[in-house]
C-alpha positions as CSV (number, residue, x, y, z in Angstrom):
1,M,-24.0,-5.8,9.9
2,L,-25.9,-2.8,11.2
3,G,-28.8,-0.9,9.6
4,R,-28.6,0.2,6.0
5,H,-28.5,4.0,6.6
6,W,-26.0,4.7,9.4
7,S,-25.2,8.3,9.2
8,V,-22.3,10.0,11.0
9,R,-24.8,11.7,13.4
10,R,-26.4,8.3,14.3
11,L,-22.9,6.8,14.8
12,L,-22.0,9.5,17.3
13,L,-25.2,9.3,19.2
14,S,-25.5,5.5,19.3
15,R,-22.1,4.5,20.6
16,P,-22.0,3.0,24.1
17,R,-20.5,5.3,26.7
18,F,-18.3,2.6,28.2
19,L,-16.3,2.1,25.0
20,P,-14.0,4.6,23.4
21,W,-15.1,6.2,20.1
22,R,-12.1,4.7,18.3
23,A,-13.1,1.1,19.3
24,Q,-16.7,1.6,18.2
25,V,-16.4,3.4,14.9
26,Q,-14.1,0.6,13.5
27,Y,-17.0,-1.8,13.7
28,L,-19.7,0.3,12.1
29,E,-20.5,0.9,8.5
30,P,-21.4,4.4,7.2
31,C,-24.2,5.2,4.8
32,K,-23.1,4.9,1.2
33,S,-23.1,8.7,0.8
34,C,-20.1,8.9,3.3
35,V,-17.9,6.6,1.1
36,P,-16.0,8.5,-1.6
37,M,-15.5,6.5,-4.8
38,A,-12.0,6.8,-6.3
39,L,-12.4,8.0,-9.9
40,I,-9.6,7.8,-12.4
41,E,-10.0,10.3,-15.3
42,N,-7.8,11.6,-18.1
43,F,-5.3,8.8,-17.6
44,E,-2.6,9.7,-20.1
45,V,0.9,8.2,-20.6
46,S,3.8,9.8,-22.4
47,P,7.7,9.6,-22.5
48,L,9.5,11.2,-19.6
49,N,10.9,14.3,-21.3
50,K,11.1,16.6,-18.3
51,K,13.2,16.3,-15.2
52,S,11.6,14.3,-12.4
53,K,12.3,14.8,-8.7
54,Y,11.8,11.0,-8.1
55,V,13.7,9.3,-10.9
56,T,16.5,10.2,-13.4
57,P,17.4,7.8,-16.2
58,F,21.1,7.3,-17.1
59,R,23.5,5.1,-19.1
60,I,26.7,3.6,-17.8
61,H,29.7,2.8,-20.0
62,Y,32.4,0.6,-18.7
63,R,35.0,-2.0,-19.7
64,K,35.1,-5.5,-18.1
65,N,37.6,-8.3,-19.0
66,G,38.6,-6.3,-22.1
67,V,35.0,-6.0,-23.4
68,N,33.2,-2.6,-23.7
69,R,29.8,-2.7,-22.0
70,C,26.9,-0.4,-21.3
71,W,24.0,-0.5,-18.8
72,D,20.9,1.6,-18.6
73,G,19.5,2.5,-15.2
74,V,17.4,4.9,-13.1
75,K,18.6,7.0,-10.3
76,A,16.1,6.8,-7.4
77,H,15.8,7.0,-3.6
78,D,16.4,4.3,-1.1
79,G,13.4,3.3,0.9
80,V,12.1,2.0,4.2
81,S,9.2,-0.4,4.9
82,I,7.6,-1.3,8.2
83,L,5.7,-4.4,9.3
84,I,3.2,-3.0,11.9
85,Y,1.6,-5.5,14.3
86,N,-1.4,-4.3,16.4
87,R,-1.4,-6.5,19.5
88,D,-4.9,-5.4,20.5
89,R,-6.4,-6.6,17.3
90,K,-3.9,-9.4,16.7
91,S,-3.5,-8.1,13.2
92,F,-1.0,-6.8,10.8
93,V,-1.5,-3.2,9.7
94,F,-1.1,-2.8,5.9
95,V,-1.9,0.0,3.6
96,K,-3.9,0.0,0.4
97,Q,-3.3,2.6,-2.3
98,F,-3.7,3.3,-6.0
99,R,-0.4,2.7,-7.9
100,P,-0.5,4.3,-11.4
101,V,2.2,2.1,-12.8
102,V,0.4,-1.1,-11.7
103,Y,-2.8,0.2,-13.3
104,Y,-0.8,1.1,-16.5
105,A,0.8,-2.4,-16.7
106,L,-2.7,-4.0,-16.7
107,L,-3.9,-1.6,-19.4
108,R,-0.9,-2.5,-21.6
109,K,-1.8,-6.2,-21.2
110,L,-5.4,-5.5,-22.1
111,E,-4.3,-3.6,-25.2
112,G,-2.4,-6.7,-26.2
113,E,1.1,-5.4,-25.8
114,S,3.7,-8.1,-25.3
115,V,5.3,-8.3,-21.8
116,T,8.7,-8.2,-23.6
117,A,7.9,-4.9,-25.5
118,V,9.9,-2.7,-23.1
119,E,11.5,-0.7,-26.0
120,T,8.0,0.4,-27.1
121,E,7.5,4.2,-26.6
122,P,5.2,4.8,-23.6
123,H,1.7,5.7,-24.7
124,T,-1.9,5.6,-23.5
125,P,-3.3,2.1,-24.1
126,T,-6.4,2.1,-26.4
127,T,-8.9,-0.3,-27.8
128,A,-9.0,-1.4,-31.4
129,D,-11.2,1.6,-32.1
130,G,-8.6,4.0,-30.7
131,C,-10.5,4.8,-27.5
132,P,-8.6,4.9,-24.2
133,I,-9.1,1.8,-22.1
134,H,-10.8,2.5,-18.8
135,L,-10.8,0.2,-15.7
136,P,-12.0,0.7,-12.1
137,S,-9.4,2.3,-9.9
138,S,-9.5,-0.9,-7.8
139,K,-7.5,-2.6,-10.5
140,G,-4.5,-0.5,-9.7
141,E,-4.8,-0.8,-5.9
142,T,-2.1,-2.8,-4.1
143,L,-1.6,-4.2,-0.6
144,E,1.7,-3.0,0.9
145,L,3.7,-2.4,4.1
146,C,3.7,1.1,5.4
147,A,6.6,2.5,3.5
148,G,8.3,5.6,2.2
149,I,11.4,6.9,0.4
150,V,14.5,8.3,2.1
151,D,14.4,11.8,0.8
152,K,15.6,13.9,3.8
153,A,19.3,14.1,4.0
154,A,19.4,14.7,7.8
155,A,17.0,12.0,8.7
156,T,18.0,8.5,9.8
157,L,16.3,5.4,8.5
158,E,14.6,5.0,11.8
159,E,13.4,8.6,11.8
160,T,12.0,8.2,8.3
161,A,10.2,5.0,9.3
162,V,8.6,6.7,12.4
163,S,7.4,9.6,10.2
164,E,5.9,7.2,7.6
165,I,4.1,5.2,10.3
166,H,2.4,8.3,11.6
167,E,1.7,9.8,8.2
168,E,0.2,6.7,6.6
169,C,-1.2,4.7,9.5
170,G,-1.7,7.2,12.2
171,Y,0.3,5.5,15.0
172,R,2.6,7.3,17.3
173,V,5.9,5.4,17.8
174,N,9.5,6.4,18.5
175,P,12.8,5.0,17.0
176,S,13.5,2.9,20.1
177,M,10.4,0.8,19.4
178,L,11.6,-0.3,15.9
179,R,13.3,-3.6,15.3
180,K,15.5,-3.8,12.2
181,V,14.6,-6.9,10.1
182,T,16.9,-6.5,7.1
183,T,18.3,-4.3,4.4
184,A,18.3,-5.6,0.9
185,C,18.9,-4.3,-2.6
186,A,15.5,-3.6,-3.9
187,S,16.5,-3.2,-7.6
188,V,19.7,-4.9,-8.6
189,G,19.2,-4.3,-12.3
190,L,17.6,-0.9,-12.6
191,S,18.5,1.4,-9.8
192,G,20.6,-0.4,-7.2
193,T,18.6,1.2,-4.4
194,T,18.2,-0.5,-1.0
195,S,15.1,-1.1,1.1
196,S,15.4,-1.4,4.9
197,V,12.6,-3.3,6.6
198,F,11.6,-2.7,10.2
199,Y,9.1,-4.2,12.6
200,V,7.1,-2.4,15.3
201,E,4.4,-3.5,17.7
202,V,1.6,-1.0,18.5
203,G,-1.7,-0.9,20.3
204,D,-5.0,1.0,19.9
205,A,-3.8,3.5,22.5
206,D,-1.0,4.5,20.1
207,L,-3.4,5.7,17.4
208,D,-3.6,9.4,16.6
209,L,-7.0,10.0,15.1
210,N,-5.8,13.3,13.6
211,A,-3.2,11.5,11.5
212,G,-3.0,8.8,8.9
213,G,-4.2,8.5,5.3
214,G,-1.0,9.8,3.7
215,N,0.3,13.2,2.8
216,P,-2.4,15.3,1.1
217,E,0.3,17.7,-0.3
218,E,1.7,14.8,-2.3
219,G,-1.7,13.7,-3.5
220,E,-1.8,10.5,-1.4
221,F,-5.0,8.7,-0.4
222,I,-4.1,5.7,1.7
223,E,-6.4,3.3,3.3
224,V,-5.4,1.1,6.3
225,I,-6.1,-2.6,6.2
226,Y,-6.1,-4.8,9.3
227,W,-5.1,-8.3,8.4
228,P,-5.6,-11.0,11.1
229,V,-2.4,-12.9,11.8
230,E,-4.2,-16.3,11.6
231,R,-4.7,-15.5,7.9
232,A,-1.1,-14.6,7.2
233,D,-0.5,-17.7,5.1
234,E,-2.9,-16.4,2.4
235,L,-0.3,-13.8,1.6
236,L,2.3,-16.3,0.7
237,F,0.6,-18.1,-2.1
238,L,-0.3,-15.6,-4.8
239,T,-1.0,-15.9,-8.5
240,E,-1.0,-13.6,-11.5
241,T,-4.7,-13.0,-10.9
242,S,-4.4,-12.2,-7.1
243,T,-4.7,-8.7,-5.7
244,P,-1.2,-7.1,-6.3
245,V,0.9,-7.5,-3.1
246,S,4.3,-5.9,-2.7
247,A,7.3,-8.2,-2.3
248,T,8.1,-6.7,1.1
249,V,4.8,-7.9,2.5
250,V,5.7,-11.5,1.6
251,L,9.2,-11.1,3.0
252,A,8.0,-9.5,6.3
253,V,5.3,-12.1,6.8
254,L,7.8,-15.0,6.2
255,W,10.1,-13.4,8.8
256,F,7.2,-13.0,11.3
257,Q,6.0,-16.5,11.1
258,P,8.1,-19.2,12.9
259,T,6.9,-22.0,10.7
260,P,5.1,-20.9,7.4
261,R,3.0,-23.4,5.6
262,A,4.6,-25.6,2.9
263,E,1.5,-25.3,0.7
264,A,-1.4,-22.9,0.2
265,P,-4.1,-23.0,2.9
266,D,-7.5,-24.3,1.9
267,T,-9.2,-20.9,1.8
268,E,-10.2,-18.3,-0.7
269,S,-7.6,-16.3,-2.6
270,V,-6.1,-13.1,-1.2
271,K,-8.1,-11.4,-4.0
272,T,-11.0,-11.1,-1.5
273,V,-9.1,-8.6,0.6
274,F,-10.8,-5.7,-1.3
275,G,-14.0,-7.6,-1.8
276,L,-17.0,-8.6,0.3
277,R,-15.0,-9.7,3.3
278,T,-13.7,-6.1,3.9
279,R,-15.8,-3.4,5.5
280,E,-14.1,-0.1,5.3
281,L,-14.9,3.3,6.6
282,A,-13.5,6.1,4.4
283,P,-12.7,9.6,5.7
284,L,-15.7,11.1,7.5
285,E,-15.5,14.9,7.0
286,A,-18.2,15.5,9.6
287,I,-15.8,14.4,12.3
288,P,-13.0,17.0,12.4
289,R,-10.3,14.8,14.0
290,Y,-11.3,11.6,12.2
291,Q,-9.6,11.1,8.9
292,W,-9.7,7.4,8.1
293,C,-10.8,4.1,9.4
294,T,-10.8,0.6,8.1
295,L,-12.5,-2.5,9.5
296,P,-10.8,-5.8,10.1
297,L,-11.7,-8.6,7.7
298,L,-14.8,-10.4,8.5
299,P,-14.5,-14.0,9.8
300,T,-14.4,-16.8,7.1
């Protein structure tokens, strides 16, 4: 670890001339004043009474084998997910972001709501005294593949994937670099949408320092996580108390590994991914073209 008060100016002046800025900054820590803290305020939950551009609830009536049936569902977009491998760092490139519904699910549990109480009208979870329950935003952060919804009619799946890679992780790739892994039904009971998973290999030279971090117009704040391949097995043995990890991460890592472990490795839980082992550089406004940066995990 470097000194306690590394400012942006000192980072710029102290980097060796023979190494690129990109390679240097990812191994430095900023002063605490450079790291914005995510703050969740006025978290309110209510029934969806207005039209949404992302989901539309519906009810299906049909007759099967002479029996009248009905089914409730949600109309939603298909999606793409991409497993990104950085060959220079020998690491997967994942994203970390705050997911309101994950945060809300935890609040409901803390309120004491049963996991089977789906029919309960959505409301803001409160304590026994009627005060809203508050938790750190980190409780709603998840580890995911770079991903996005297919919401442009003229774009192919590959073009959508390329756009998401650049928007979220900052890497320049083209459709010919993508390898299709699979397409699966992401929600067989609720929406019937499909998720197409791709794989792409990148290097540090493909990184666009003026991109990444998500789409500000959509309110996204995405951090990039470099996960060493030798620690991939830690992503396959998760529990209810682990850091939330998307199902596509597990699927993609299983696909990537030729022979996954049959049992959990003898290491700390994946919950440490957002803990002491990570050293992250948040956006540094003093550097015009530099929007995000995250350090690889420290050695065990």
